[in-house]
N, C-alpha and C positions, 0 to 999 in steps of 0.2 A: 131091578137093581136099585137099592135105596142107600144113598150115602149122605151122612149128615156132616156139615162143616161147622165146627165150633170155633169160638174165639171171641175175645172182647171187642167192643166197638173200635174200629180203626185198624184191625189186623189185616184187612183185605179179603174177607170172606166172599163178598160179592164178586170181586174181580176174579178170584180163583174159581168160584162156582161156575161162572160163565165159561172160562177156559176148559174146566173139567167136563162140563156138560157137552161141549163140542167134541172133545177128544174121546169121550166115552159113548157118545151117540145117544145121550138121554137128555131129558128136559131139565132146566134149572127152575126150581120153585123158590122164589123169594117171598118170604112171608109178607114183607111190606108191599110188594106188587100185588099179591093175592088179596091183601086187605083193601088196597085202594080200588082194585077191580070190583070186588064184592060190593063196596059202598057205591061206586060209580054206576054199576049195573043194577043197583037196588035189589039184589037177591035177598031172600028172606033173612039170611044170617047177616048180610051186609047192612040191612036196615036196622037190625038189632045192634050191630057194632056201632053204627053211626050215632045211635041214641047215647051210648056211653061216651063216644068221642065228643059229641056236641055238649055234653054235660061236664066235660073235662075230667071224666072218670077213667080209670084203668079198665080196659076191656077184659072181662073174665076169661080165664083159661079155656073154659068150655067153648066159648064163642070163637076164640082164636083157633082152637082145634077144629071146629066145624068149618071155618073158612078154609083152612088147609085141606080138609077132607073134600070140600066142595071143589077146590081147585084141582085136586088129584083125580076127580071124576072125568076130567077132560081127556080126549083121545091123545093129546100131546104127551100125557104122562103114562101111557099104556106100558112103556118099557121101564118105568121107574123114574127116579129123579134125583137131583142133587138138592138137598134141603139146606137152605141158607136162612138162618134167623128163627128156626123152629126145630126142636122144642127149646123153650127158655126156662121152664120150671118143671119140677117133678110131675105135677099134675098133667102138663102138656106131654111129657114123655110117656106117661101111662096111657094117655088118650091116643098117642101115636101108635103104641104097641097094639092096642085094641083095634084101631082102625086098620092097621096093616094085616093083622091076623084075620080080620073079616074078609080081606081081599086075597088071602093066601100068600101074602108078601112078608118079607122080613128085612131088617136092617143088615146090610152087608158090611158096612164099615162106618166108624165115627172118627173123624180126623179133627184134632185140635191144633189150631195154629198158635204157636207160642211166640208172643212178642212182649217184651218188658214194658211196664207202664210208662217209663220215661220216653221210649220210642213212640208209643201210641200217642201220648200227649203232643209230642213234637209233630207227628204226622198230621194229627187233626187240627192243630193250630195253623199249620202251613196251608191247609185247605182254605182258611180265611172265611169260613162261614160265620154268620152273625151269632148262631147258637152254639158256637164252639169255643167259648171262653174256657180257660183252664179250670175254673171252679166247676163249670157244668160238665166238662169232660171227666174230672175226678169223681163227680157225683154219679155219672153214668157207669164208670168203672166200679164204683162201690156197689151199685145195684147189680151189675154183672157178677161180681165176686160173691155177693150174698145170695142171689137167686139162681144164677145159671151155672157158675163154676162147680157147685156140688154135683151137677149131673155128670161131671167128668168121672167121678168115682163110681157113679151108678152104671155108666157104660163100661168103665174099666172092669168092674166086677163081672160084667157079662162077657168079657173078653173081646169087646168090639172096638175099644179105644186105641188110637195111635196118636202120639203127639209129634208135631213136625215144627222145625224152626221156621218161623214165618218172616224172618228178616232177610232181606236181600232182593235181588232181581226177581221180578214177577215170574218169569219163565223158570228160573232156578227153583223157586219155591214150589211151582207147579210140578216140576220133576220130582221133588222130594215127596209131594203128596202121592203121586202116581206110584213111586217106589214103595211107599208105606202101605198102600192098599193092594198092591200086587199079590201078597200072600193070601188075601181073601178070595182070590180067584177073579178079581176084577181086572180086566185088561183094557188098555186104551186101544182105540182103533180110529181110523179116519172116519169122518162123517160119510155115510154111504153115498156113492156117486150113481145117479140114475142113468148115466150114459155109459155104454159099453165101448171099450177101446181095445178089445182083444184082437190079436192077429189071427 
């Protein structure tokens, strides 16, 4: 089971991915976490990525894709995953398709969390992080709209995309996501309990 969560910075993808992963019984693959782990563990692709990071350069799509592929090799992801933060460009989307095809897997659903820019800016400013000035936030939104938003049409044309209202209580938004992906055959279930309590 492969589900991709889309949305601009600040829509709550990470929060929803964690809840979804638990409800669906699969792993949550955060690109940021995979990136940091690869660099910390000094894997071959992590060493490559660090060279770009240290030089203040953008890490190429090919290396980002390899980091995600490396992360997915772990036993944790045997049942699939919720992808959060990947793909971000068409090149990464093509790399993901190739990667999944080689594993005999496919994308089950792509969910886009819709939140208007003014709400996103307000949310991020309330976090109070030093790197979350309004100008920086607007710049990040511009990058998202230019590089990542076009993927929505790409996945829509494949019949995989569903858009969900991302404004409101976290649990309500999660219920909307689950309702949206239900037609694809994805069903929520409790995380398996290893203890038996049958009468």
